[in-house]
C-alpha positions as CSV (number, residue, x, y, z in Angstrom):
1,X,0.0,0.0,0.0
2,X,1.5,3.3,-0.9
3,X,2.1,6.1,1.6
4,X,-0.8,8.3,0.5
5,X,-3.3,5.4,1.1
6,X,-1.7,4.8,4.6
7,X,-2.2,8.5,5.5
8,X,-5.8,8.6,4.2
9,X,-6.6,5.3,6.0
10,X,-4.9,6.6,9.2
11,X,-6.9,9.9,9.2
12,X,-10.2,8.2,8.6
13,X,-9.8,5.3,11.0
14,X,-8.2,7.5,13.8
15,X,-10.9,10.2,13.6
16,X,-13.7,7.7,13.7
17,X,-12.1,5.7,16.5
18,X,-11.6,8.9,18.6
19,X,-15.3,9.8,18.0
20,X,-16.5,6.4,19.0
21,X,-14.2,5.8,22.1
22,X,-15.7,7.4,25.2
23,X,-13.9,10.2,27.0
24,X,-11.5,12.8,25.7
25,X,-8.2,11.8,24.0
26,X,-5.4,14.3,23.4
27,X,-3.4,14.7,20.2
28,X,-3.9,16.7,17.1
29,X,-4.2,15.6,13.4
30,X,-0.8,13.9,13.5
31,X,-1.7,11.9,16.6
32,X,-5.0,10.9,15.0
33,X,-3.2,9.8,11.8
34,X,-0.6,7.8,13.7
35,X,-3.3,6.2,15.9
36,X,-5.2,5.2,12.7
37,X,-2.1,3.7,11.1
38,X,-1.3,1.8,14.2
39,X,-4.9,0.7,14.3
40,X,-4.7,-0.5,10.7
41,X,-1.7,-2.7,11.6
42,X,-3.3,-4.0,14.8
43,X,-6.6,-4.7,13.0
44,X,-4.9,-6.3,10.0
45,X,-2.7,-8.5,12.1
46,X,-5.7,-9.7,14.2
47,X,-7.8,-10.5,11.1
48,X,-4.8,-12.3,9.5
49,X,-4.4,-14.3,12.7
50,X,-8.1,-15.2,12.8
51,X,-8.2,-16.2,9.1
52,X,-5.0,-18.1,8.7
53,X,-3.8,-19.0,12.2
54,X,-0.5,-17.2,11.6
55,X,0.8,-14.2,13.3
56,X,1.9,-11.8,10.6
57,X,2.2,-8.0,10.7
58,X,-0.1,-6.9,8.0
59,X,-2.2,-3.8,7.6
60,X,-5.8,-3.3,6.5
61,X,-6.4,-2.2,2.9
62,X,-8.0,1.0,1.8
63,X,-11.5,-0.4,1.4
64,X,-14.7,-0.4,3.5
65,X,-13.9,-3.7,5.3
66,X,-10.3,-2.4,5.7
67,X,-11.5,0.9,7.3
68,X,-13.8,-1.1,9.7
69,X,-10.9,-3.3,10.7
70,X,-8.6,-0.2,11.1
71,X,-11.2,1.5,13.3
72,X,-11.5,-1.5,15.5
73,X,-7.7,-1.7,15.7
74,X,-7.5,2.0,16.5
75,X,-10.0,1.6,19.4
76,X,-7.8,-1.2,20.7
77,X,-4.8,1.1,20.4
78,X,-6.6,3.9,22.3
79,X,-7.4,1.4,25.1
80,X,-3.9,0.1,25.2
81,X,-2.4,3.6,25.3
82,X,-4.6,4.4,28.2
83,X,-3.4,1.3,30.0
84,X,0.3,2.0,29.4
85,X,0.1,5.7,30.3
86,X,-2.2,5.3,33.2
87,X,-4.4,8.2,32.1
88,X,-8.1,8.2,32.4
89,X,-10.0,9.5,29.4
90,X,-12.7,11.3,31.4
């Protein structure tokens, strides 16, 4: 996937995940994009693990199912970030 598609997928998935996840998350547009890209990798890896039984680092594609997987991965990334930093999102 080329870099422009990664950026677009990151922006879309990160923004939707931040809107869905309860509480207030910090970060600007760059943080949202990075969160979405990390979410795409987490989501793509989880889907690959469930489909094939192999643990491979893959990312979701720029498609409707790929965006849904990236959003779910970004929500997981927000949750994990809150656990690691010890911050509450209220």
